[in-house]
N, C-alpha and C positions, 0 to 999 in steps of 0.2 A: 504493500500500500504506500502510495506517495505521501510525503509529509505535506500537511496543509500549509499554504503560503498566503500571507496577508499583505502583499504589496511590498514595495521598496521601503526600507527604514530611512525616510528622508531626514529625520531629526539628527541622526548621527553624522550626516553629511553637512547639514546647514540648519540654521534657524530661519524659518519662513516668517512672513509678516505677523502671523498670529502668535507664533512662538516669541517673537521680539516684543510684541505688545504685552504678553504675559510677563516676560522677564523685566520689562520696564516697570510694570506695576509692582512686582516683587521688590525691585530695588528701591522704589519710593517708599514702600511700606517698611522696609528694613531701615532706611534712613530716618523715618519718623519715630521708630521705637528704640534706636540705638541709644544706649546710655540711660534708658528709662527703667529703673528697678522694678522687678516683678512682672514685666511685660514679656510674654513668651515670644519666641521666634514665629515668623510666618510659617504656617503649616500648609504644604502643597501635596495634593494627590495627582499623580500623573498616570492616567489610565491608557492602556495600549502603549506603554512607554518604550517598547522595543529594547534596544541595547543601551538606553539611558542618555541619549544625546541631549534632550531638553531637561531631563531630571538633573543631570550634573550641572548644567548651566545655572539652574536655580539654586542648587545647593552651594555652589561656589560663591554666590552673592549673599549667602547667609540664611536661606530658607531651610527648613526641615522638610525633607522630601521623601514620600513613599511612592515608589514606582510599582505598577502592577501590569503584568502581561500574561497572556495565556501560554506563551512559550517560555522556556527556561533561560533567563538572563542573569542568573546569580553570579556566574563567573565574570561576566562583563561588568556588573556593578562592583564586584570586588576589585577589579582592575581600576575602575574609575575612582574608587575610594583611595586606593594606593597612590595613584598618579596625582591626586588632588589633595592628599592629606586630609581626608574626610573620615569620620567615624560612621559606623552603621546607623547610629541614631540620627546622623545628619542626612544620610543617603541610604535608604533601605529599599529592598526589593521583595515583592510578594508574587509568587506565581499563582495565577488564578484567572478564572473567567469573570468578566464584569457582571454577568448575571448572578454571581455569587457574592456580590459586595456585602450584603447583609451578614452572611456567615463569615466572610474573611476579615472584615473590618469592624464587625460588631457595631458599637455605638461611637466609633471614632469620629471626631469632628475635624474639618479642615477649613482653612481660610479660602483657598483657591484650588480649582481643579483644572488641569489641562487634559483634554480628551480629543486628541487629533486622530483622524483617519481610522476610527475604530467602530463607532456606533453603527455604521452601515452594515456591519457583519451580524447584526441582530435583526430578527423580524420586528415589525413595527410595534407589536404589543410588548415585546421584551424591551425594546428601546424606550418605550414610554415608562415602563416600570423602573428601569435604571435611572432615568432622568428624575423621576419622582423621588427615588432614594437619595439622589445627589442633592436635590432641592432641600431635603431635610438635614443634610450633613455638610453642605458647603455654605459657609457664612457670608462670603463676599462675592467672588467672581467665578464664572465658568467660561473657559476658553475652549470652544468646541468646533470641530469641522467634520463634514461628511463629503462623500463623493456625489457630485451632482448628476442628475439624469441627463443633463445636456452636455456633459463632459464627453471626452473621447471614449471613456469606459462605457458610456451609455449608448453609443452608436448602434451596437448590435444586441442590446439588452432585451432578452425575450419577454420580460414582464413589463415593459414600458407602457403597454396599453392598460394595465390593471390599476385599480385604485391603490394608493400607496399602502393602505392597510393590508393588502393582499400581495404586495410586490416583494418577492424574495426568491432569487434564483441564481444559479451559477452563470458565469460568463461563457461565451463560446470557447471552444478549445484553443483557438488562435488567440483570442483576447486574454484568456487566462495565462497563456505563455508570455504574451507581450507585457502584461501589467503585473505578472507574478502574483496573481490572485486566483486561487483555486477554490476558495470558499464561497458559498452563496452570499449575495449582497442585496440590500434594499437601497435603491438609489432614489434621491429626492430632488424635487424642484425647490428653489428657495422658499416659495410660498408654503409648500408642504412642510418643510423643515421648521419654519417659523411657527406654524400652527402646532406642530408637535411640541416644541419648546414651551410655548405659551400654555398649552393644555396641561403640561406637566408642572406648571407653576413658575416658570422662569419669565423674567422680564427682559426683553431684548434691548441691549444698548446699541449695538451695531451689528449689521449683517452685510456681507459683500460676497461676491463671487470672484474667484481668482481667474487668472488667464487660462488655467488648466480646467476650469469648470468646477473647482471645489468650493463648497459653500462654507464660509467661515463666519462664526458668530461669537460675540462677547455678550454674556448674560449676567444678570444679578438677581 
């Protein structure tokens, strides 16, 4: 059986505009609390963290970061801690599926969540449940992106004609190889994604579509 693949790990190569926005917010928050006795560090949850590209950037500027991914990246996180003189408390990794957040994180609270290129691997109803859980456990900001139906990934997407609530299928064999995505996905229009976020309790601060057709949103 072939190993499931979830696309290219962009974050280890570069910080995109949404990553940079999250990092800027963390830096400002850290500057505001530095030297204030009794004020805890900014706590960040990085879902679908991959090999820790964005997680380590936030830890280096002072945040306490927990990265989670369905694949095993414990060794990658250990290397990042060694290279950047970070402790496990500063940069931690949990292997697990985002649909198990309640069991894996219990009642942990975070200030910020980064959730890039991951939610579209869930059917719509599961995505809604995850976003509801996050709304109850993220105190400040959610930085989230999904692949758009109008992106190149959506050109030959078999479920494009279905309502978004029923939209969940694998890519064609050719596209799966091209984009390194072998798992089923639910692709969104910007309007559909905004409705999902709002229905799950989030307020949209900004939403835009990248040149590649990815839908990026900052919520509170």
